[in-house]
C-alpha positions as CSV (number, residue, x, y, z in Angstrom):
1,M,106.4,120.8,119.1
2,V,105.6,119.3,115.5
3,R,106.6,121.9,112.4
4,S,104.0,122.8,109.9
5,F,104.2,121.2,106.8
6,N,101.5,123.0,105.3
7,L,103.5,125.8,103.5
8,L,105.7,122.8,101.6
9,F,102.9,120.8,100.5
10,A,101.5,123.8,99.0
11,L,104.1,125.0,96.5
12,A,105.4,121.4,95.5
13,G,101.8,120.3,94.9
14,F,101.9,117.1,96.1
15,S,98.9,114.2,95.8
16,V,97.7,112.1,98.4
17,G,99.7,108.7,98.3
18,F,102.0,106.8,100.3
19,G,104.3,104.2,99.2
20,F,103.8,101.3,101.3
21,A,100.4,101.2,100.6
22,E,100.3,97.1,100.9
23,E,101.2,98.3,104.9
24,S,97.8,100.5,105.3
25,H,95.4,97.2,105.4
26,Q,97.5,95.8,108.1
27,S,96.1,97.6,110.8
28,A,93.7,101.0,112.0
29,P,96.6,103.4,112.4
30,D,98.0,102.6,109.1
31,A,94.5,103.5,107.7
32,A,94.4,106.7,109.7
33,L,97.9,107.4,108.5
34,V,96.7,107.4,104.7
35,A,93.6,109.3,105.5
36,K,95.9,112.3,106.9
37,G,97.7,112.6,103.6
38,D,100.6,115.0,104.5
39,F,103.7,113.5,103.2
40,M,106.8,114.1,101.6
41,T,108.7,112.2,99.1
42,L,112.8,112.3,100.0
43,F,114.3,110.6,97.3
44,D,113.1,110.8,93.5
45,G,115.4,107.9,92.4
46,E,116.9,110.6,89.6
47,N,119.5,112.7,91.4
48,L,120.6,113.0,94.9
49,G,118.4,115.9,95.8
50,D,118.6,117.6,99.1
51,W,121.1,114.5,100.2
52,E,124.9,115.1,100.5
53,S,127.6,112.5,101.0
54,I,129.1,112.8,104.4
55,E,132.7,113.3,105.0
56,F,133.6,110.8,107.5
57,G,137.2,110.1,106.2
58,G,137.5,107.3,104.2
59,E,133.8,107.1,102.9
60,G,132.5,105.6,100.1
61,D,131.0,107.0,97.0
62,V,127.6,108.2,97.0
63,H,125.5,108.1,93.4
64,V,122.4,107.3,92.1
65,S,122.3,103.9,90.8
66,F,121.0,102.6,86.9
67,D,118.1,101.4,88.6
68,G,117.3,104.5,90.7
69,A,118.4,103.4,94.0
70,L,120.5,105.9,96.6
71,T,123.6,104.0,96.5
72,L,126.5,104.4,99.2
73,E,129.6,102.3,98.4
74,N,132.0,100.4,100.5
75,G,134.1,102.6,102.7
76,A,137.0,102.1,105.1
77,R,134.4,102.7,107.8
78,L,131.0,104.6,107.5
79,T,129.6,106.0,104.1
80,G,126.8,108.2,104.4
81,V,124.1,111.0,103.6
82,V,122.6,113.9,105.4
83,W,119.3,115.5,104.2
84,K,120.2,119.6,103.3
85,G,116.4,120.3,102.9
86,D,114.8,123.0,105.0
87,I,115.0,121.8,108.2
88,D,111.7,123.8,109.2
89,T,109.6,121.0,107.5
90,L,111.2,118.5,109.7
91,P,108.9,117.3,112.4
92,Q,110.1,116.4,115.8
93,S,107.5,113.8,116.7
94,N,104.3,112.5,115.4
95,Y,105.4,111.2,112.3
96,E,106.8,108.1,110.3
97,I,109.7,107.5,108.1
98,T,109.6,104.7,105.2
99,L,112.1,103.6,103.2
100,E,113.0,100.4,101.7
101,A,117.0,99.2,102.0
102,K,119.1,96.5,100.2
103,K,122.4,95.2,101.4
104,H,125.2,94.2,98.4
105,Y,127.9,92.9,100.2
106,G,129.6,93.8,103.8
107,D,130.2,93.0,107.2
108,D,128.4,95.3,109.4
109,F,124.9,97.7,109.3
110,F,123.3,98.4,105.9
111,C,121.2,100.8,107.3
112,G,121.9,103.4,109.7
113,L,119.0,105.7,109.7
114,T,119.2,108.7,111.9
115,F,116.2,110.7,112.3
116,P,115.0,113.9,115.1
117,V,113.0,112.8,118.0
118,G,111.8,115.9,120.4
119,E,115.0,118.2,120.9
120,S,117.2,115.1,120.7
121,F,118.2,112.6,117.7
122,A,118.0,108.5,117.4
123,T,119.6,105.8,115.0
124,L,117.7,102.6,113.6
125,I,120.3,100.3,112.9
126,C,120.0,97.1,110.5
127,G,122.5,94.6,110.8
128,G,125.0,95.8,113.3
129,W,127.6,94.4,115.0
130,G,128.5,92.1,112.5
131,G,126.0,91.8,110.3
132,G,122.7,90.7,112.7
133,V,122.0,92.9,115.3
134,V,118.8,95.5,115.1
135,G,118.0,98.2,117.4
136,L,117.8,101.6,118.6
137,S,120.9,104.1,119.4
138,S,120.8,105.3,122.0
139,I,118.6,104.9,125.1
140,D,119.7,106.0,127.9
141,R,123.1,105.9,126.8
142,K,122.9,102.3,125.9
143,D,123.8,101.0,122.1
144,A,121.3,98.9,119.6
145,S,123.7,96.0,121.1
146,L,122.7,96.7,124.6
147,N,119.3,98.3,125.3
148,E,115.8,96.5,125.1
149,T,115.3,97.0,121.4
150,S,118.1,94.7,120.7
151,Q,117.3,92.0,118.8
152,D,119.1,89.6,115.9
153,R,118.4,89.3,112.4
154,S,119.1,87.7,109.1
155,F,119.3,89.9,106.4
156,E,119.8,88.3,102.6
157,L,121.8,90.2,100.5
158,E,120.5,91.9,97.6
159,Q,117.0,91.6,99.0
160,W,114.6,94.7,99.7
161,Y,113.5,95.3,103.0
162,A,111.0,97.8,104.0
163,I,111.7,99.3,106.9
164,R,109.4,102.1,109.0
165,I,109.9,104.2,111.9
166,R,107.3,106.0,114.1
167,V,108.0,108.7,116.0
168,T,105.3,109.9,118.7
169,D,105.7,112.0,121.8
170,E,105.6,109.0,124.2
171,K,106.8,106.3,122.2
172,L,109.3,104.9,119.3
173,S,108.2,102.0,117.0
174,A,109.7,100.0,114.2
175,W,108.6,97.3,111.8
176,I,110.7,95.3,108.8
177,D,108.6,94.1,106.0
178,G,105.2,95.0,108.3
179,E,106.7,93.1,111.3
180,P,106.8,94.9,114.2
181,V,110.7,94.8,115.8
182,F,110.2,97.3,118.7
183,E,107.8,99.7,120.5
184,V,109.3,101.7,123.3
185,D,108.0,104.3,125.9
186,T,109.9,106.7,126.0
187,T,108.7,108.3,129.2
188,G,111.3,109.3,131.6
189,K,113.9,108.0,129.1
190,E,116.8,109.8,127.5
191,I,117.1,109.0,123.6
192,S,120.3,110.5,122.1
193,L,122.9,109.3,119.6
194,R,126.0,107.0,120.4
195,P,128.4,109.4,120.4
196,G,130.9,109.7,117.6
197,Q,130.6,110.5,113.7
198,I,127.1,109.4,113.2
199,E,126.3,112.6,114.5
200,L,127.0,114.3,111.4
201,C,123.9,112.3,109.9
202,T,121.7,115.1,112.0
203,P,119.0,116.0,111.6
204,L,117.9,113.2,108.9
205,G,120.5,110.8,107.4
206,L,121.2,107.4,106.2
207,A,124.7,105.7,107.0
208,N,125.9,102.3,106.4
209,Y,129.6,100.4,107.7
210,R,132.5,98.8,105.8
211,T,129.2,98.0,103.4
212,R,127.8,98.6,100.0
213,S,124.2,99.3,100.5
214,A,121.2,100.7,98.4
215,F,118.3,103.0,99.4
216,R,114.6,103.7,97.6
217,N,111.2,105.0,98.0
218,I,112.4,107.6,101.1
219,K,108.9,109.3,102.8
220,L,108.3,110.9,105.7
221,Q,104.5,111.4,107.3
222,R,102.7,113.5,109.5
223,I,100.7,111.1,112.2
224,D,97.8,112.5,114.2
225,Q,99.5,111.7,118.1
226,Q,95.6,109.9,118.4
227,H,96.0,107.8,116.1
228,A,99.1,106.7,116.5
229,D,98.9,104.3,119.4
């Protein structure tokens, strides 16, 4: 069930727009998303707003840097933030999250994006298992290093990467810099989080592991199921 955004957008007075306009010309589904127009900016580049640091134990500092990026400092293990806004504004399906992420330094994942998938949650991992694995945790209890979404990819330090995740009733899809990473038919599959502290990132969170990373242009947009495939 997708929860209504109408009241939120009426109060906030958001105008129609999309932070990754350059991608809107790449495919017909993207053009439909722009036409839909219901989007929510989750980070304004000025303060943490509805984001709250997670007490993992040994986590690094979380702050907004001078250039307006949400920065997660290097910790002993996980460092992360969880979105503490009105949970009723978050959909469970038929939506996209877009953001830009950058790795300053570190030896593991710089972006762990946790998000709702129906009644459950999943995490998109970028740069895990020593810095190169991209994938979704978890599918049928297999994490991002073991399931069909797993792939190796090189990430340059100090470079922004445009990341997009799409959730529909039957599929999970991801892109990096406009390039498809995976598209998974979730019919009959168990989608869940990898057991452990990443569960503290629900319902919506960002994390890294022994890494200093930054995020900006974090947005969420509803989509029509008929235009999503």
